[in-house]
C-alpha positions, 0 to 999 in steps of 0.5 A: 476226076483225073482220068476218063477212059473212052472205050471205042470200036472205032478210035478215029470216030471217037478222037474228036469227042475225046479231045472236046471232052478233055478240053471242056472238062479242063483242070488236067483231065485226061480223056484216053481212048481205049481201042476195044479190039486192039488195046489190052491196057487196064482200066484200073485207074480210070475215074469214069468209063465211057463207051462209044461202040456200034458193035453190039455183039456178044464179043463186044459186051464180053470185052467191055465187061472185062474192062469194067471188071478191071476198074475200081469197084463203083467206077461209073460207066456212061454208054453212048448210043449212036442209034436209039434202038432196042439192041443199043439199049439192051447193050447198055443194060447188059453192061450195067450202065450208070447212064446212057446218052443218045446221039448227037453227043454234044459235049455239055450233055456228056460232061454233065453225065460223066460228072453226075455219075462220078459225083453219085459214087461219092459219100451220101450227103449228110442232109439226106442221111439225117432225113432218111434216119429221121423218117426211119425213126418215125416209121418204126414208131408209127407202125407198131403191132397192136397199135391203132394207126390213124390218119393224123400221124400218117399225114405228118409222116407223109409231109416229112418224106415229101419235103425231104425228097424235095430238099435232098433229091430222089437220087440221094434219098435212094442212096441214103435209104439203101444204107438200112439193114432192115428190109422193111424200113428200106423198102417202105421208105424207098417206095415212099420217096419214089412216089413223092418224086413221081408226083412231082414229075407228073406235075401233081398239085399239093393235094394229089402229091400228098395222096400218092405219097401217103398211099406209098407210106401205107402200102405195106403196113400189113407187114407188121404181122409178118415175123421179122425173121421172115422179113429179114431172112438171109436168103430166099423164102420157102413156099410156106414163108412166101404164103405168110408174106402174101397175107400182108395186103389183106392184113393191112386192109383189115388194120386200116378199115374203120380208122378213117382212111378213105377207099382209095388208101384201102385199095392201095394197101389191099391191091398193090400186088395185083396185075392187069392180067389177073396174075396178082394177089390177093383178089386176082383183079384184072385191068379196069378193076385196078384203080389208077392210084394202085397202078402208080404205087405198084410201079414204084413198089416193083422198082424199089424192090429191084434197086434195093439191097437184100441179104440174098441179092445186091441192089440192081442198077436203075436202068436195068430195073427200069428195063424190067418194068418195060418188059412187064407188058400186059401186067403193068400199065404201060402209060404209068411205066412210061411216065415213071421213066424220068423218076428212074432216070434220076435214081442211082444208075449203078448199084450203091455200096454206101 
C-alpha cells in the first residue's frame, strides 16, 4: 500500500488524523486529504479510500460516489462515523463501505481497518481455495438424486467444513466459495460456513456447533429435485419456475424423513423459509411455531443469498446485506440478527470479484 486518500468535508479537522495515520503506517505511505467540496483531483491511484465526513446529504453521497467510481475497481473504502447514528450508518451503506468505524478514531484501529480491507482485496489464499474445492466435491458426491442420504457421511462433511472455517477464517472461506459458478454449491457452502462461524461466535460447545453446522449443510438438500436449468438460470425466475423452487423444503423433508435424522434437522430442512409474521413457506408458520435452530439458519441463509454472486446480480457488500437483515423486523428474530453482527463483520465488506 502506497497511497491512502482521506476524503473530508473539513480538511482542518482531518489533518491530524491523516498525519498520525501516515506516521503510524510508515514505510513511505502517503495519506493525502481530499477536500470533498474543493478538490477535483482523481482518486484513481489510491490503494484505499477513507471518508471523514459529517455531511450526510444526498450531495455528499453523490460526491463521494464519484470519487469512488474513479478509483480502481475493488479499492477498499473505510467510512469514519463521528456520530453513531442511523443516518451515519445509512451513509456508509449508501456508499458500499468496506468497513465503518465509530469515533473515537484511535490510529491503531484505523490502521487495522485500512490494512484488513486492503489485504481482503488480494488473492484468495491457497488453503481456503483447496478447502472450499474439497467441500464442493464432497457436497456434489453426497447429495445426488435418488441416492439415500444418511447421517454418517453428513457428519463427516459437517466436521470438515467446521474445521476448514476455523483454519481459514470466515472471510477467506466466503471469498473462496464465491468463486463457484454453480449457484447451489456456492449457496449451500456459504450458508454452512456462516453457520460454523456463527456457532463459534455464539460460544457454542462442540456438540451444539456441530448441530448448527450440520443443519446448514442439509438445509437446501431438497434442491436436488429442482432442475439445474432453473437453479442456474441466467436471469430471474418466472412464476412457474419459482413455484418449482419453492417445493424444495417439502422435498428435502421427504428425502430425510425415516433416514435417522432427528426432528430438529427435519424442521430446519422444511422450515428455513418460514418468517415470524407468517409470510414464509411452505407452512406459513408464525412466531413460537418456528424453532430456535431454524431461526439461526434462516438468518445465515438470507445473508448468504445477499452476498453471493448470481448470474443476474453481483454479490452485495457485507454491510449492506446486514442492513437488510436489520430491516426485516417482524420477519426475522431481532435477537438472532443482533447476534449475527460479529459474523457479518468478518465477512468481505465489499463485493468480491475473485
